[in-house]
C-alpha positions in Angstrom: 0.0 0.0 0.0 2.7 2.6 0.8 4.3 1.9 -2.6 1.0 2.8 -4.4 0.7 6.0 -2.4 4.2 7.0 -3.4 3.3 6.3 -7.0 0.2 8.5 -6.7 2.2 11.3 -5.2 4.8 11.1 -8.0 2.0 11.2 -10.7 0.0 14.0 -9.1 1.7 16.2 -6.4 -1.5 18.0 -5.7 -3.0 14.9 -4.1 0.1 14.4 -1.9 -1.5 16.0 1.2 -4.6 13.9 0.9 -2.5 10.7 0.5 -0.4 11.6 3.6 -3.6 12.3 5.6 -5.0 8.9 4.5 -1.8 7.1 5.5 -1.8 8.9 8.9 -5.4 7.9 9.5 -4.7 4.2 8.7 -1.6 4.2 11.0 -3.6 5.9 13.8 -6.4 3.3 13.5 -3.8 0.5 13.8 -2.2 2.2 16.8 -5.6 2.5 18.5 -6.4 -1.1 17.9 -3.1 -2.2 19.3 -3.4 0.0 22.4 -7.0 -0.8 23.3 -7.4 -4.4 22.0 -4.3 -6.4 21.2 -2.0 -5.3 24.1 -4.6 -5.9 26.9 -5.5 -9.3 25.5 -1.8 -10.3 25.4 -1.4 -9.1 29.0 -4.4 -11.1 30.2 -3.1 -14.2 28.4 0.3 -14.0 30.1 -1.4 -13.6 33.5 -3.5 -16.7 32.8 -0.5 -18.7 31.7 1.3 -17.7 34.9 -1.7 -18.7 37.0 -1.9 -22.1 35.3 1.8 -22.7 35.7 1.7 -21.9 39.4 -1.1 -24.4 40.3 -0.1 -26.6 43.2 -1.6 -29.2 45.4 -4.3 -27.7 47.8 -5.3 -24.8 45.6 -9.0 -24.2 45.3 -10.0 -23.8 41.6 -12.9 -23.2 39.4 -12.9 -24.7 35.9 -14.2 -23.2 32.7 -17.3 -25.5 33.1 -18.0 -24.1 36.5 -16.8 -27.0 38.6 -15.4 -26.1 42.0 -12.8 -28.3 43.6 -9.4 -28.6 45.2 -6.2 -29.7 43.3 -5.0 -33.0 44.6 -2.2 -33.6 42.2 -0.6 -32.0 39.2 1.0 -33.4 36.1 2.7 -31.8 33.2 -0.4 -31.1 31.2 -3.2 -32.2 33.5 -4.4 -31.7 37.1 -6.6 -33.9 39.3 -9.3 -32.0 41.1 -11.1 -33.4 44.2 -14.8 -32.4 43.8 -16.4 -34.4 46.6 -15.2 -36.7 49.3 -14.6 -39.6 46.9 -14.8 -38.0 43.5 -11.7 -36.9 41.7 -11.7 -35.6 38.1 -8.7 -35.1 35.8 -8.7 -31.9 33.8 -6.4 -30.3 31.3 -4.5 -27.4 32.9 -6.1 -25.0 30.4 -9.6 -25.9 31.7 -8.9 -23.9 34.9 -10.5 -20.5 34.8 -9.5 -19.1 38.2 -7.9 -19.9 41.5 -10.1 -19.1 44.5 -8.3 -17.2 47.3 -9.5 -17.7 50.9 -10.4 -14.6 52.9 -8.1 -15.7 55.7 -5.2 -16.1 53.3 -5.9 -12.7 51.9 -5.8 -11.2 55.4 -2.5 -12.9 56.2 -1.0 -11.7 53.0 -2.2 -8.1 53.7 -0.7 -8.2 57.2 2.6 -9.5 55.8 2.7 -6.8 53.2 1.9 -4.1 55.8 4.6 -5.4 58.1 7.1 -5.5 55.2 6.2 -1.9 54.2 6.6 -0.7 57.8 10.0 -2.3 58.0 11.1 -0.6 54.8 9.9 2.8 56.1 11.7 2.3 59.3 14.9 1.2 57.5 14.6 4.3 55.2 14.1 6.6 58.2 17.0 5.1 60.1 19.2 5.5 57.0 18.3 9.1 56.5 18.9 9.9 60.2 22.4 8.3 60.0 23.2 10.3 56.8 22.4 13.6 58.6 
């Protein structure tokens, strides 16, 4: 396409500005599609791949089909989910849609993060005091 635009400009210099505007519009449309559609989709796909790779025994998961269960074992391409006391189902890793996080685990993680942040602040304060 750019070659045809250059040929048009060479044949008729009066249309050069309209050709440049058309080219800029096409480029801007591609940039808009990339920023608002392609990039977020790639980001979400990477997050999903990380989540699937990080599955471990004891994680509570929800499959794409809506089945809730606990991971009892993991293999290279599959996981075994315990659905009921005696029911275990083997799924492909890609069938997991999300990992359920317990509220207690969330609270523990939040407390650990707050403690770590407080320690960083204290360390920064003590470093600035020794520098003075």
